N, C-alpha and C positions, 0 to 999 in steps of 0.2 A: 504492500501500499504506502501508494506516494502519495507529500500534503500538496496540496495546493497552490501555488505560487503567488505571494502578495508583494506590499513590496510596501513599505517602512519609511515617512522621511527622519533623516539619522538627522544627528547632530557630532561632530568631531568633539563634544569638548566630554561626549561622555555619556548626555542622559540619556538614563536608555527612552525607548517610544512606547507606545503605547496604544498604536490604531494600528494594525496591520489591513490595506489596502486594496483593494480588489485593481485597481485597472492604476498601472503606472498615474496617468493624468491623473486620479484620484489623490497619487499620491504627491504631486506636484501642485496641484489646486491646494492640499493642507497644507503642504509647503510655504505656500502665501500666505497663506489667512494667517498661520501661526506667527510670518516674518512683522505681518503691519501690525500684529495682536502685541505684539514684543516694541519694537520702537518706540511708541509715547512711553514705556515704562522709562525709559532713563535716556533726558537730548542729546549720551555724548555716548550710545552704543553705535557700535558699525553691526547696521546686521545685514548678512548678505544672504542673497536666496541665488542656486543653482540648482534646478531640478530638482529634486526632492531633501535638497541638500541643504540648512539652513544653520549658515552659522553668526555666532553673536560674539564684540568683542565687548568690555566691558572695564572702562577705567577706574584702576587701584586705588582709593582709596589712600592718602601719606598719613593715617595717624597713625601713633605707637598701637592702638590696636588693631589695625590694615596688618604692620607689618613690623619687625623688629626696629635692635638698631641700627645690628649690620645692613639690612636689606635698605631704610629707611639712610643713611649715609651710601649709599651704593646710586641709590636712585637722584638722592641729590647733588650731586657727582657727575651723576650723566647729565641731568637737567643745568646744571653750572657749565658743563663743555658745551653742550650744544647752545645756551645763551652763547658764552666766551663766544664758540666758532660766529657765530650767528655777526658780534658787533666787534669782534677783528680785537676782542683784548681773552687775558689767561684767566682761567677762575679763580687764581691768586687774589690779581686785579677787581675784581667784582666783590670776592668776601670781604676784598681792604674795603670797598667802596660802600657795603652794606649796608642802607639807611642813610648817610650822608642825604639823600637827596631829601632824603623825609622829614 
């Protein structure tokens, strides 16, 4: 006995799909509906739909609850490097002048 073919909306972030769709078209339609439902929940989320795959990228908070000290420092260093590159200054110069304009 073989199981009938079915299609699911799949998330690479690991959330398990819960509905088996009988057709590929139904799964694609559900993926678009799901993306439209998710997008208004987070103004900063990037929601992408390709066929029956929905990918959602959300920002991570910078609070101590969201990351430990080492992870925060790594994030801070990366942001300062990007800003420094944009402004043609070093991260050390940014830190040295922090608060000077306030």
